PDB file of N, CA, C and O in Angstrom, chain B, residues numbered from 101:
ATOM      1  N   MET B 101      -5.042   1.623 -26.488  1.00  0.00           N
ATOM      2  CA  MET B 101      -4.782   1.510 -25.075  1.00  0.00           C
ATOM      3  C   MET B 101      -3.486   2.250 -24.791  1.00  0.00           C
ATOM      4  O   MET B 101      -2.514   2.113 -25.534  1.00  0.00           O
ATOM      5  N   SER B 102      -3.466   3.028 -23.725  1.00  0.00           N
ATOM      6  CA  SER B 102      -2.265   3.784 -23.395  1.00  0.00           C
ATOM      7  C   SER B 102      -1.152   2.845 -22.946  1.00  0.00           C
ATOM      8  O   SER B 102      -1.397   1.695 -22.584  1.00  0.00           O
ATOM      9  N   PHE B 103       0.047   3.346 -22.975  1.00  0.00           N
ATOM     10  CA  PHE B 103       1.204   2.546 -22.579  1.00  0.00           C
ATOM     11  C   PHE B 103       1.053   2.043 -21.149  1.00  0.00           C
ATOM     12  O   PHE B 103       1.325   0.876 -20.865  1.00  0.00           O
ATOM     13  N   PHE B 104       0.616   2.932 -20.244  1.00  0.00           N
ATOM     14  CA  PHE B 104       0.439   2.558 -18.834  1.00  0.00           C
ATOM     15  C   PHE B 104      -0.563   1.417 -18.692  1.00  0.00           C
ATOM     16  O   PHE B 104      -0.305   0.444 -17.984  1.00  0.00           O
ATOM     17  N   HIS B 105      -1.708   1.539 -19.367  1.00  0.00           N
ATOM     18  CA  HIS B 105      -2.719   0.486 -19.270  1.00  0.00           C
ATOM     19  C   HIS B 105      -2.239  -0.815 -19.906  1.00  0.00           C
ATOM     20  O   HIS B 105      -2.509  -1.898 -19.387  1.00  0.00           O
ATOM     21  N   ALA B 106      -1.539  -0.712 -21.012  1.00  0.00           N
ATOM     22  CA  ALA B 106      -1.038  -1.906 -21.680  1.00  0.00           C
ATOM     23  C   ALA B 106      -0.022  -2.637 -20.819  1.00  0.00           C
ATOM     24  O   ALA B 106       0.066  -3.864 -20.859  1.00  0.00           O
ATOM     25  N   LEU B 107       0.729  -1.900 -20.058  1.00  0.00           N
ATOM     26  CA  LEU B 107       1.783  -2.500 -19.247  1.00  0.00           C
ATOM     27  C   LEU B 107       1.259  -3.096 -17.945  1.00  0.00           C
ATOM     28  O   LEU B 107       1.697  -4.172 -17.539  1.00  0.00           O
ATOM     29  N   PHE B 108       0.326  -2.410 -17.287  1.00  0.00           N
ATOM     30  CA  PHE B 108      -0.057  -2.809 -15.937  1.00  0.00           C
ATOM     31  C   PHE B 108      -1.456  -3.412 -15.796  1.00  0.00           C
ATOM     32  O   PHE B 108      -1.748  -4.005 -14.757  1.00  0.00           O
ATOM     33  N   SER B 109      -2.302  -3.291 -16.762  1.00  0.00           N
ATOM     34  CA  SER B 109      -3.670  -3.800 -16.641  1.00  0.00           C
ATOM     35  C   SER B 109      -3.724  -5.296 -16.913  1.00  0.00           C
ATOM     36  O   SER B 109      -2.977  -5.816 -17.741  1.00  0.00           O
ATOM     37  N   LYS B 110      -4.621  -5.986 -16.202  1.00  0.00           N
ATOM     38  CA  LYS B 110      -4.844  -7.397 -16.495  1.00  0.00           C
ATOM     39  C   LYS B 110      -5.800  -7.564 -17.664  1.00  0.00           C
ATOM     40  O   LYS B 110      -5.915  -8.651 -18.231  1.00  0.00           O
ATOM     41  N   TYR B 111      -6.484  -6.484 -18.022  1.00  0.00           N
ATOM     42  CA  TYR B 111      -7.463  -6.507 -19.111  1.00  0.00           C
ATOM     43  C   TYR B 111      -6.777  -6.017 -20.390  1.00  0.00           C
ATOM     44  O   TYR B 111      -6.859  -4.840 -20.741  1.00  0.00           O
ATOM     45  N   LYS B 112      -6.102  -6.937 -21.075  1.00  0.00           N
ATOM     46  CA  LYS B 112      -5.283  -6.566 -22.227  1.00  0.00           C
ATOM     47  C   LYS B 112      -5.854  -7.022 -23.559  1.00  0.00           C
ATOM     48  O   LYS B 112      -5.384  -6.590 -24.612  1.00  0.00           O
ATOM     49  N   CYS B 113      -6.845  -7.875 -23.529  1.00  0.00           N
ATOM     50  CA  CYS B 113      -7.361  -8.456 -24.761  1.00  0.00           C
ATOM     51  C   CYS B 113      -8.576  -7.657 -25.246  1.00  0.00           C
ATOM     52  O   CYS B 113      -9.632  -7.685 -24.616  1.00  0.00           O
ATOM     53  N   LEU B 114      -8.423  -6.957 -26.352  1.00  0.00           N
ATOM     54  CA  LEU B 114      -9.537  -6.219 -26.941  1.00  0.00           C
ATOM     55  C   LEU B 114     -10.503  -7.236 -27.532  1.00  0.00           C
ATOM     56  O   LEU B 114     -10.189  -7.918 -28.507  1.00  0.00           O
ATOM     57  N   ILE B 115     -11.665  -7.326 -26.934  1.00  0.00           N
ATOM     58  CA  ILE B 115     -12.625  -8.352 -27.328  1.00  0.00           C
ATOM     59  C   ILE B 115     -13.672  -7.820 -28.298  1.00  0.00           C
ATOM     60  O   ILE B 115     -14.200  -8.567 -29.121  1.00  0.00           O
ATOM     61  N   TYR B 116     -13.974  -6.509 -28.199  1.00  0.00           N
ATOM     62  CA  TYR B 116     -15.040  -5.963 -29.043  1.00  0.00           C
ATOM     63  C   TYR B 116     -14.934  -4.447 -29.082  1.00  0.00           C
ATOM     64  O   TYR B 116     -14.573  -3.815 -28.090  1.00  0.00           O
ATOM     65  N   THR B 117     -15.247  -3.877 -30.221  1.00  0.00           N
ATOM     66  CA  THR B 117     -15.367  -2.428 -30.356  1.00  0.00           C
ATOM     67  C   THR B 117     -16.791  -2.138 -30.781  1.00  0.00           C
ATOM     68  O   THR B 117     -17.232  -2.552 -31.853  1.00  0.00           O
ATOM     69  N   ALA B 118     -17.507  -1.420 -29.925  1.00  0.00           N
ATOM     70  CA  ALA B 118     -18.899  -1.060 -30.208  1.00  0.00           C
ATOM     71  C   ALA B 118     -18.971   0.420 -30.551  1.00  0.00           C
ATOM     72  O   ALA B 118     -18.243   1.234 -29.983  1.00  0.00           O
ATOM     73  N   PHE B 119     -19.845   0.758 -31.477  1.00  0.00           N
ATOM     74  CA  PHE B 119     -20.076   2.147 -31.836  1.00  0.00           C
ATOM     75  C   PHE B 119     -21.511   2.496 -31.462  1.00  0.00           C
ATOM     76  O   PHE B 119     -22.465   1.935 -32.002  1.00  0.00           O
ATOM     77  N   GLY B 120     -21.643   3.425 -30.532  1.00  0.00           N
ATOM     78  CA  GLY B 120     -22.957   3.834 -30.057  1.00  0.00           C
ATOM     79  C   GLY B 120     -23.298   3.167 -28.737  1.00  0.00           C
ATOM     80  O   GLY B 120     -22.931   2.021 -28.474  1.00  0.00           O
ATOM     81  N   HIS B 121     -24.008   3.920 -27.923  1.00  0.00           N
ATOM     82  CA  HIS B 121     -24.350   3.474 -26.575  1.00  0.00           C
ATOM     83  C   HIS B 121     -25.247   2.230 -26.575  1.00  0.00           C
ATOM     84  O   HIS B 121     -25.094   1.353 -25.724  1.00  0.00           O
ATOM     85  N   GLU B 122     -26.166   2.156 -27.513  1.00  0.00           N
ATOM     86  CA  GLU B 122     -27.093   1.025 -27.555  1.00  0.00           C
ATOM     87  C   GLU B 122     -26.363  -0.293 -27.814  1.00  0.00           C
ATOM     88  O   GLU B 122     -26.616  -1.284 -27.129  1.00  0.00           O
ATOM     89  N   LYS B 123     -25.465  -0.311 -28.790  1.00  0.00           N
ATOM     90  CA  LYS B 123     -24.707  -1.535 -29.097  1.00  0.00           C
ATOM     91  C   LYS B 123     -23.791  -1.902 -27.931  1.00  0.00           C
ATOM     92  O   LYS B 123     -23.639  -3.077 -27.599  1.00  0.00           O
ATOM     93  N   TYR B 124     -23.186  -0.895 -27.317  1.00  0.00           N
ATOM     94  CA  TYR B 124     -22.331  -1.133 -26.154  1.00  0.00           C
ATOM     95  C   TYR B 124     -23.120  -1.833 -25.045  1.00  0.00           C
ATOM     96  O   TYR B 124     -22.640  -2.806 -24.464  1.00  0.00           O
ATOM     97  N   LEU B 125     -24.317  -1.346 -24.752  1.00  0.00           N
ATOM     98  CA  LEU B 125     -25.121  -1.941 -23.692  1.00  0.00           C
ATOM     99  C   LEU B 125     -25.530  -3.376 -24.017  1.00  0.00           C
ATOM    100  O   LEU B 125     -25.616  -4.210 -23.115  1.00  0.00           O
ATOM    101  N   GLN B 126     -25.782  -3.675 -25.286  1.00  0.00           N
ATOM    102  CA  GLN B 126     -26.109  -5.048 -25.679  1.00  0.00           C
ATOM    103  C   GLN B 126     -24.951  -5.996 -25.368  1.00  0.00           C
ATOM    104  O   GLN B 126     -25.157  -7.081 -24.825  1.00  0.00           O
ATOM    105  N   ILE B 127     -23.740  -5.583 -25.714  1.00  0.00           N
ATOM    106  CA  ILE B 127     -22.564  -6.426 -25.496  1.00  0.00           C
ATOM    107  C   ILE B 127     -22.265  -6.564 -24.008  1.00  0.00           C
ATOM    108  O   ILE B 127     -21.960  -7.658 -23.533  1.00  0.00           O
ATOM    109  N   VAL B 128     -22.352  -5.462 -23.274  1.00  0.00           N
ATOM    110  CA  VAL B 128     -22.094  -5.485 -21.835  1.00  0.00           C
ATOM    111  C   VAL B 128     -23.087  -6.407 -21.128  1.00  0.00           C
ATOM    112  O   VAL B 128     -22.710  -7.141 -20.214  1.00  0.00           O
ATOM    113  N   HIS B 129     -24.335  -6.372 -21.543  1.00  0.00           N
ATOM    114  CA  HIS B 129     -25.344  -7.252 -20.947  1.00  0.00           C
ATOM    115  C   HIS B 129     -24.969  -8.720 -21.145  1.00  0.00           C
ATOM    116  O   HIS B 129     -25.085  -9.523 -20.219  1.00  0.00           O
ATOM    117  N   LYS B 130     -24.520  -9.068 -22.346  1.00  0.00           N
ATOM    118  CA  LYS B 130     -24.117 -10.449 -22.621  1.00  0.00           C
ATOM    119  C   LYS B 130     -22.911 -10.861 -21.783  1.00  0.00           C
ATOM    120  O   LYS B 130     -22.870 -11.973 -21.256  1.00  0.00           O
ATOM    121  N   LEU B 131     -21.926  -9.965 -21.659  1.00  0.00           N
ATOM    122  CA  LEU B 131     -20.738 -10.287 -20.874  1.00  0.00           C
ATOM    123  C   LEU B 131     -21.088 -10.466 -19.392  1.00  0.00           C
ATOM    124  O   LEU B 131     -20.612 -11.400 -18.746  1.00  0.00           O
ATOM    125  N   ARG B 132     -21.909  -9.579 -18.865  1.00  0.00           N
ATOM    126  CA  ARG B 132     -22.302  -9.682 -17.456  1.00  0.00           C
ATOM    127  C   ARG B 132     -23.107 -10.949 -17.198  1.00  0.00           C
ATOM    128  O   ARG B 132     -22.917 -11.605 -16.174  1.00  0.00           O
ATOM    129  N   ALA B 133     -24.002 -11.298 -18.116  1.00  0.00           N
ATOM    130  CA  ALA B 133     -24.803 -12.510 -17.965  1.00  0.00           C
ATOM    131  C   ALA B 133     -23.924 -13.758 -17.938  1.00  0.00           C
ATOM    132  O   ALA B 133     -24.256 -14.743 -17.279  1.00  0.00           O
ATOM    133  N   ALA B 134     -22.807 -13.711 -18.652  1.00  0.00           N
ATOM    134  CA  ALA B 134     -21.876 -14.846 -18.686  1.00  0.00           C
ATOM    135  C   ALA B 134     -20.849 -14.786 -17.555  1.00  0.00           C
ATOM    136  O   ALA B 134     -20.034 -15.697 -17.410  1.00  0.00           O
ATOM    137  N   GLY B 135     -20.884 -13.721 -16.756  1.00  0.00           N
ATOM    138  CA  GLY B 135     -19.950 -13.600 -15.640  1.00  0.00           C
ATOM    139  C   GLY B 135     -18.546 -13.192 -16.043  1.00  0.00           C
ATOM    140  O   GLY B 135     -17.589 -13.475 -15.321  1.00  0.00           O
ATOM    141  N   VAL B 136     -18.407 -12.537 -17.178  1.00  0.00           N
ATOM    142  CA  VAL B 136     -17.098 -12.108 -17.677  1.00  0.00           C
ATOM    143  C   VAL B 136     -16.814 -10.691 -17.194  1.00  0.00           C
ATOM    144  O   VAL B 136     -17.606  -9.778 -17.429  1.00  0.00           O
ATOM    145  N   GLN B 137     -15.691 -10.513 -16.524  1.00  0.00           N
ATOM    146  CA  GLN B 137     -15.285  -9.179 -16.106  1.00  0.00           C
ATOM    147  C   GLN B 137     -14.606  -8.477 -17.275  1.00  0.00           C
ATOM    148  O   GLN B 137     -13.937  -9.111 -18.091  1.00  0.00           O
ATOM    149  N   PHE B 138     -14.783  -7.172 -17.347  1.00  0.00           N
ATOM    150  CA  PHE B 138     -14.249  -6.411 -18.478  1.00  0.00           C
ATOM    151  C   PHE B 138     -13.946  -4.987 -18.051  1.00  0.00           C
ATOM    152  O   PHE B 138     -14.354  -4.538 -16.979  1.00  0.00           O
ATOM    153  N   ARG B 139     -13.232  -4.299 -18.901  1.00  0.00           N
ATOM    154  CA  ARG B 139     -12.973  -2.865 -18.749  1.00  0.00           C
ATOM    155  C   ARG B 139     -13.268  -2.212 -20.094  1.00  0.00           C
ATOM    156  O   ARG B 139     -13.134  -2.838 -21.146  1.00  0.00           O
ATOM    157  N   THR B 140     -13.666  -0.962 -20.043  1.00  0.00           N
ATOM    158  CA  THR B 140     -14.035  -0.248 -21.258  1.00  0.00           C
ATOM    159  C   THR B 140     -13.211   1.026 -21.393  1.00  0.00           C
ATOM    160  O   THR B 140     -12.979   1.740 -20.417  1.00  0.00           O
ATOM    161  N   ARG B 141     -12.781   1.293 -22.601  1.00  0.00           N
ATOM    162  CA  ARG B 141     -12.140   2.568 -22.924  1.00  0.00           C
ATOM    163  C   ARG B 141     -13.030   3.255 -23.956  1.00  0.00           C
ATOM    164  O   ARG B 141     -13.429   2.648 -24.949  1.00  0.00           O
ATOM    165  N   THR B 142     -13.333   4.520 -23.710  1.00  0.00           N
ATOM    166  CA  THR B 142     -14.296   5.246 -24.526  1.00  0.00           C
ATOM    167  C   THR B 142     -13.631   6.386 -25.282  1.00  0.00           C
ATOM    168  O   THR B 142     -12.801   7.114 -24.738  1.00  0.00           O
ATOM    169  N   TYR B 143     -14.011   6.525 -26.543  1.00  0.00           N
ATOM    170  CA  TYR B 143     -13.579   7.636 -27.377  1.00  0.00           C
ATOM    171  C   TYR B 143     -14.838   8.306 -27.905  1.00  0.00           C
ATOM    172  O   TYR B 143     -15.685   7.652 -28.513  1.00  0.00           O
ATOM    173  N   SER B 144     -14.962   9.599 -27.676  1.00  0.00           N
ATOM    174  CA  SER B 144     -16.183  10.295 -28.050  1.00  0.00           C
ATOM    175  C   SER B 144     -15.891  11.434 -29.008  1.00  0.00           C
ATOM    176  O   SER B 144     -14.915  12.167 -28.852  1.00  0.00           O
ATOM    177  N   GLN B 145     -16.761  11.568 -30.009  1.00  0.00           N
ATOM    178  CA  GLN B 145     -16.715  12.706 -30.918  1.00  0.00           C
ATOM    179  C   GLN B 145     -17.951  13.532 -30.640  1.00  0.00           C
ATOM    180  O   GLN B 145     -19.071  13.043 -30.793  1.00  0.00           O
ATOM    181  N   GLN B 146     -17.769  14.768 -30.235  1.00  0.00           N
ATOM    182  CA  GLN B 146     -18.898  15.644 -29.947  1.00  0.00           C
ATOM    183  C   GLN B 146     -19.364  16.308 -31.224  1.00  0.00           C
ATOM    184  O   GLN B 146     -18.576  16.528 -32.145  1.00  0.00           O
ATOM    185  N   GLY B 147     -20.627  16.622 -31.278  1.00  0.00           N
ATOM    186  CA  GLY B 147     -21.176  17.325 -32.430  1.00  0.00           C
ATOM    187  C   GLY B 147     -22.343  16.577 -33.017  1.00  0.00           C
ATOM    188  O   GLY B 147     -22.689  15.483 -32.570  1.00  0.00           O
ATOM    189  N   ASN B 148     -22.948  17.175 -34.021  1.00  0.00           N
ATOM    190  CA  ASN B 148     -24.071  16.529 -34.668  1.00  0.00           C
ATOM    191  C   ASN B 148     -23.650  15.986 -36.019  1.00  0.00           C
ATOM    192  O   ASN B 148     -22.462  15.965 -36.340  1.00  0.00           O
ATOM    193  N   GLN B 149     -24.615  15.548 -36.812  1.00  0.00           N
ATOM    194  CA  GLN B 149     -24.289  14.930 -38.090  1.00  0.00           C
ATOM    195  C   GLN B 149     -23.647  15.898 -39.077  1.00  0.00           C
ATOM    196  O   GLN B 149     -23.053  15.469 -40.067  1.00  0.00           O
ATOM    197  N   PHE B 150     -23.760  17.205 -38.818  1.00  0.00           N
ATOM    198  CA  PHE B 150     -23.167  18.188 -39.716  1.00  0.00           C
ATOM    199  C   PHE B 150     -21.794  18.641 -39.253  1.00  0.00           C
ATOM    200  O   PHE B 150     -21.169  19.480 -39.901  1.00  0.00           O
ATOM    201  N   GLY B 151     -21.319  18.101 -38.149  1.00  0.00           N
ATOM    202  CA  GLY B 151     -19.977  18.389 -37.686  1.00  0.00           C
ATOM    203  C   GLY B 151     -19.855  19.594 -36.777  1.00  0.00           C
ATOM    204  O   GLY B 151     -18.753  19.890 -36.314  1.00  0.00           O
ATOM    205  N   SER B 152     -20.932  20.296 -36.503  1.00  0.00           N
ATOM    206  CA  SER B 152     -20.830  21.446 -35.605  1.00  0.00           C
ATOM    207  C   SER B 152     -21.276  21.046 -34.209  1.00  0.00           C
ATOM    208  O   SER B 152     -22.106  20.149 -34.061  1.00  0.00           O
ATOM    209  N   PRO B 153     -20.743  21.691 -33.189  1.00  0.00           N
ATOM    210  CA  PRO B 153     -21.061  21.311 -31.813  1.00  0.00           C
ATOM    211  C   PRO B 153     -22.361  21.938 -31.304  1.00  0.00           C
ATOM    212  O   PRO B 153     -22.474  22.224 -30.112  1.00  0.00           O
ATOM    213  N   VAL B 154     -23.327  22.152 -32.168  1.00  0.00           N
ATOM    214  CA  VAL B 154     -24.607  22.726 -31.747  1.00  0.00           C
ATOM    215  C   VAL B 154     -25.514  21.581 -31.314  1.00  0.00           C
ATOM    216  O   VAL B 154     -25.813  20.682 -32.099  1.00  0.00           O
ATOM    217  N   PHE B 155     -25.947  21.622 -30.057  1.00  0.00           N
ATOM    218  CA  PHE B 155     -26.784  20.558 -29.533  1.00  0.00           C
ATOM    219  C   PHE B 155     -28.241  21.003 -29.509  1.00  0.00           C
ATOM    220  O   PHE B 155     -28.528  22.168 -29.235  1.00  0.00           O
ATOM    221  N   GLY B 156     -29.148  20.101 -29.788  1.00  0.00           N
ATOM    222  CA  GLY B 156     -30.557  20.390 -29.688  1.00  0.00           C
ATOM    223  C   GLY B 156     -31.193  20.903 -30.967  1.00  0.00           C
ATOM    224  O   GLY B 156     -32.415  20.840 -31.101  1.00  0.00           O
ATOM    225  N   LEU B 157     -30.422  21.401 -31.900  1.00  0.00           N
ATOM    226  CA  LEU B 157     -31.002  21.935 -33.121  1.00  0.00           C
ATOM    227  C   LEU B 157     -31.224  20.859 -34.180  1.00  0.00           C
ATOM    228  O   LEU B 157     -32.190  20.922 -34.940  1.00  0.00           O
ATOM    229  N   PHE B 158     -30.350  19.894 -34.227  1.00  0.00           N
ATOM    230  CA  PHE B 158     -30.442  18.817 -35.200  1.00  0.00           C
ATOM    231  C   PHE B 158     -30.322  17.481 -34.471  1.00  0.00           C
ATOM    232  O   PHE B 158     -29.720  17.418 -33.399  1.00  0.00           O
ATOM    233  N   PRO B 159     -30.882  16.420 -35.032  1.00  0.00           N
ATOM    234  CA  PRO B 159     -30.674  15.097 -34.424  1.00  0.00           C
ATOM    235  C   PRO B 159     -29.189  14.762 -34.428  1.00  0.00           C
ATOM    236  O   PRO B 159     -28.483  15.043 -35.397  1.00  0.00           O
ATOM    237  N   ARG B 160     -28.727  14.168 -33.355  1.00  0.00           N
ATOM    238  CA  ARG B 160     -27.313  13.859 -33.225  1.00  0.00           C
ATOM    239  C   ARG B 160     -27.112  12.351 -33.297  1.00  0.00           C
ATOM    240  O   ARG B 160     -27.779  11.596 -32.589  1.00  0.00           O
ATOM    241  N   ASN B 161     -26.205  11.919 -34.140  1.00  0.00           N
ATOM    242  CA  ASN B 161     -25.846  10.510 -34.212  1.00  0.00           C
ATOM    243  C   ASN B 161     -24.854  10.201 -33.111  1.00  0.00           C
ATOM    244  O   ASN B 161     -24.056  11.055 -32.723  1.00  0.00           O
ATOM    245  N   ASP B 162     -24.905   8.989 -32.613  1.00  0.00           N
ATOM    246  CA  ASP B 162     -23.989   8.575 -31.557  1.00  0.00           C
ATOM    247  C   ASP B 162     -22.785   7.902 -32.197  1.00  0.00           C
ATOM    248  O   ASP B 162     -22.866   6.758 -32.645  1.00  0.00           O
ATOM    249  N   PHE B 163     -21.668   8.621 -32.236  1.00  0.00           N
ATOM    250  CA  PHE B 163     -20.437   8.095 -32.821  1.00  0.00           C
ATOM    251  C   PHE B 163     -19.425   7.690 -31.751  1.00  0.00           C
ATOM    252  O   PHE B 163     -18.239   7.539 -32.042  1.00  0.00           O
ATOM    253  N   THR B 164     -19.889   7.518 -30.524  1.00  0.00           N
ATOM    254  CA  THR B 164     -18.990   7.130 -29.446  1.00  0.00           C
ATOM    255  C   THR B 164     -18.454   5.729 -29.707  1.00  0.00           C
ATOM    256  O   THR B 164     -19.201   4.820 -30.069  1.00  0.00           O
ATOM    257  N   GLN B 165     -17.142   5.570 -29.518  1.00  0.00           N
ATOM    258  CA  GLN B 165     -16.489   4.269 -29.696  1.00  0.00           C
ATOM    259  C   GLN B 165     -16.186   3.699 -28.327  1.00  0.00           C
ATOM    260  O   GLN B 165     -15.602   4.375 -27.480  1.00  0.00           O
ATOM    261  N   TYR B 166     -16.586   2.450 -28.108  1.00  0.00           N
ATOM    262  CA  TYR B 166     -16.332   1.749 -26.855  1.00  0.00           C
ATOM    263  C   TYR B 166     -15.449   0.537 -27.149  1.00  0.00           C
ATOM    264  O   TYR B 166     -15.878  -0.393 -27.832  1.00  0.00           O
ATOM    265  N   ASP B 167     -14.225   0.544 -26.641  1.00  0.00           N
ATOM    266  CA  ASP B 167     -13.343  -0.617 -26.756  1.00  0.00           C
ATOM    267  C   ASP B 167     -13.472  -1.414 -25.468  1.00  0.00           C
ATOM    268  O   ASP B 167     -13.236  -0.889 -24.379  1.00  0.00           O
ATOM    269  N   ILE B 168     -13.846  -2.682 -25.592  1.00  0.00           N
ATOM    270  CA  ILE B 168     -14.095  -3.536 -24.430  1.00  0.00           C
ATOM    271  C   ILE B 168     -12.945  -4.536 -24.321  1.00  0.00           C
ATOM    272  O   ILE B 168     -12.659  -5.281 -25.259  1.00  0.00           O
ATOM    273  N   TYR B 169     -12.296  -4.536 -23.166  1.00  0.00           N
ATOM    274  CA  TYR B 169     -11.143  -5.393 -22.907  1.00  0.00           C
ATOM    275  C   TYR B 169     -11.478  -6.426 -21.838  1.00  0.00           C
ATOM    276  O   TYR B 169     -12.212  -6.143 -20.891  1.00  0.00           O
ATOM    277  N   VAL B 170     -10.925  -7.637 -22.003  1.00  0.00           N
ATOM    278  CA  VAL B 170     -11.061  -8.694 -21.004  1.00  0.00           C
ATOM    279  C   VAL B 170      -9.681  -9.260 -20.705  1.00  0.00           C
ATOM    280  O   VAL B 170      -8.705  -8.959 -21.393  1.00  0.00           O
ATOM    281  N   LYS B 171      -9.622 -10.076 -19.676  1.00  0.00           N
ATOM    282  CA  LYS B 171      -8.380 -10.785 -19.373  1.00  0.00           C
ATOM    283  C   LYS B 171      -8.152 -11.842 -20.451  1.00  0.00           C
ATOM    284  O   LYS B 171      -9.106 -12.377 -21.015  1.00  0.00           O
ATOM    285  N   LYS B 172      -6.909 -12.132 -20.730  1.00  0.00           N
ATOM    286  CA  LYS B 172      -6.565 -13.125 -21.755  1.00  0.00           C
ATOM    287  C   LYS B 172      -7.214 -14.476 -21.451  1.00  0.00           C
ATOM    288  O   LYS B 172      -7.651 -15.176 -22.364  1.00  0.00           O
ATOM    289  N   ASP B 173      -7.276 -14.838 -20.178  1.00  0.00           N
ATOM    290  CA  ASP B 173      -7.881 -16.114 -19.786  1.00  0.00           C
ATOM    291  C   ASP B 173      -9.381 -16.165 -20.069  1.00  0.00           C
ATOM    292  O   ASP B 173      -9.945 -17.251 -20.208  1.00  0.00           O
ATOM    293  N   ASP B 174     -10.030 -15.011 -20.155  1.00  0.00           N
ATOM    294  CA  ASP B 174     -11.476 -14.949 -20.379  1.00  0.00           C
ATOM    295  C   ASP B 174     -11.849 -14.701 -21.839  1.00  0.00           C
ATOM    296  O   ASP B 174     -13.029 -14.555 -22.156  1.00  0.00           O
ATOM    297  N   GLU B 175     -10.869 -14.653 -22.721  1.00  0.00           N
ATOM    298  CA  GLU B 175     -11.129 -14.309 -24.115  1.00  0.00           C
ATOM    299  C   GLU B 175     -12.142 -15.255 -24.769  1.00  0.00           C
ATOM    300  O   GLU B 175     -13.098 -14.797 -25.395  1.00  0.00           O
ATOM    301  N   HIS B 176     -11.943 -16.544 -24.632  1.00  0.00           N
ATOM    302  CA  HIS B 176     -12.846 -17.512 -25.270  1.00  0.00           C
ATOM    303  C   HIS B 176     -14.257 -17.418 -24.682  1.00  0.00           C
ATOM    304  O   HIS B 176     -15.244 -17.429 -25.418  1.00  0.00           O
ATOM    305  N   LYS B 177     -14.343 -17.327 -23.374  1.00  0.00           N
ATOM    306  CA  LYS B 177     -15.649 -17.207 -22.701  1.00  0.00           C
ATOM    307  C   LYS B 177     -16.375 -15.941 -23.157  1.00  0.00           C
ATOM    308  O   LYS B 177     -17.588 -15.962 -23.366  1.00  0.00           O
ATOM    309  N   ALA B 178     -15.644 -14.852 -23.309  1.00  0.00           N
ATOM    310  CA  ALA B 178     -16.241 -13.587 -23.749  1.00  0.00           C
ATOM    311  C   ALA B 178     -16.724 -13.694 -25.198  1.00  0.00           C
ATOM    312  O   ALA B 178     -17.816 -13.225 -25.516  1.00  0.00           O
ATOM    313  N   GLN B 179     -15.934 -14.297 -26.067  1.00  0.00           N
ATOM    314  CA  GLN B 179     -16.351 -14.476 -27.463  1.00  0.00           C
ATOM    315  C   GLN B 179     -17.618 -15.333 -27.553  1.00  0.00           C
ATOM    316  O   GLN B 179     -18.523 -15.034 -28.332  1.00  0.00           O
ATOM    317  N   MET B 180     -17.675 -16.385 -26.761  1.00  0.00           N
ATOM    318  CA  MET B 180     -18.852 -17.242 -26.754  1.00  0.00           C
ATOM    319  C   MET B 180     -20.080 -16.471 -26.287  1.00  0.00           C
ATOM    320  O   MET B 180     -21.165 -16.630 -26.846  1.00  0.00           O
ATOM    321  N   ALA B 181     -19.914 -15.639 -25.265  1.00  0.00           N
ATOM    322  CA  ALA B 181     -21.027 -14.858 -24.735  1.00  0.00           C
ATOM    323  C   ALA B 181     -21.513 -13.826 -25.758  1.00  0.00           C
ATOM    324  O   ALA B 181     -22.719 -13.653 -25.938  1.00  0.00           O
ATOM    325  N   ILE B 182     -20.599 -13.153 -26.416  1.00  0.00           N
ATOM    326  CA  ILE B 182     -20.951 -12.109 -27.374  1.00  0.00           C
ATOM    327  C   ILE B 182     -21.690 -12.687 -28.568  1.00  0.00           C
ATOM    328  O   ILE B 182     -22.658 -12.093 -29.044  1.00  0.00           O
ATOM    329  N   HIS B 183     -21.249 -13.833 -29.054  1.00  0.00           N
ATOM    330  CA  HIS B 183     -21.810 -14.388 -30.273  1.00  0.00           C
ATOM    331  C   HIS B 183     -22.947 -15.383 -30.036  1.00  0.00           C
ATOM    332  O   HIS B 183     -23.498 -15.929 -30.991  1.00  0.00           O
ATOM    333  N   ALA B 184     -23.302 -15.621 -28.772  1.00  0.00           N
ATOM    334  CA  ALA B 184     -24.438 -16.488 -28.461  1.00  0.00           C
ATOM    335  C   ALA B 184     -25.730 -15.764 -28.794  1.00  0.00           C
ATOM    336  O   ALA B 184     -25.817 -14.543 -28.672  1.00  0.00           O
ATOM    337  N   LYS B 185     -26.723 -16.514 -29.210  1.00  0.00           N
ATOM    338  CA  LYS B 185     -28.019 -15.887 -29.550  1.00  0.00           C
ATOM    339  C   LYS B 185     -28.907 -15.835 -28.392  1.00  0.00           C
ATOM    340  O   LYS B 185     -30.030 -15.343 -28.497  1.00  0.00           O
TER     341      LYS B 185
END
């Protein structure tokens, strides 16, 4: 989290780090169903499994990192939502 976000954001508690869009959507669905507000910071690596930025020639793995932050007051509620079956 950048210095600016760490200082001024109410969403300071890193609750989950998801890798790949599919896992991110699973977690977001659980948080929304529980009524937990969150913010996401995304880190993306472009390219395919061989490390070159050629798109369409080879299957590409999704290595996008999603850091999901919640308010400190919502930390327990978010953990319960994420780990509920």
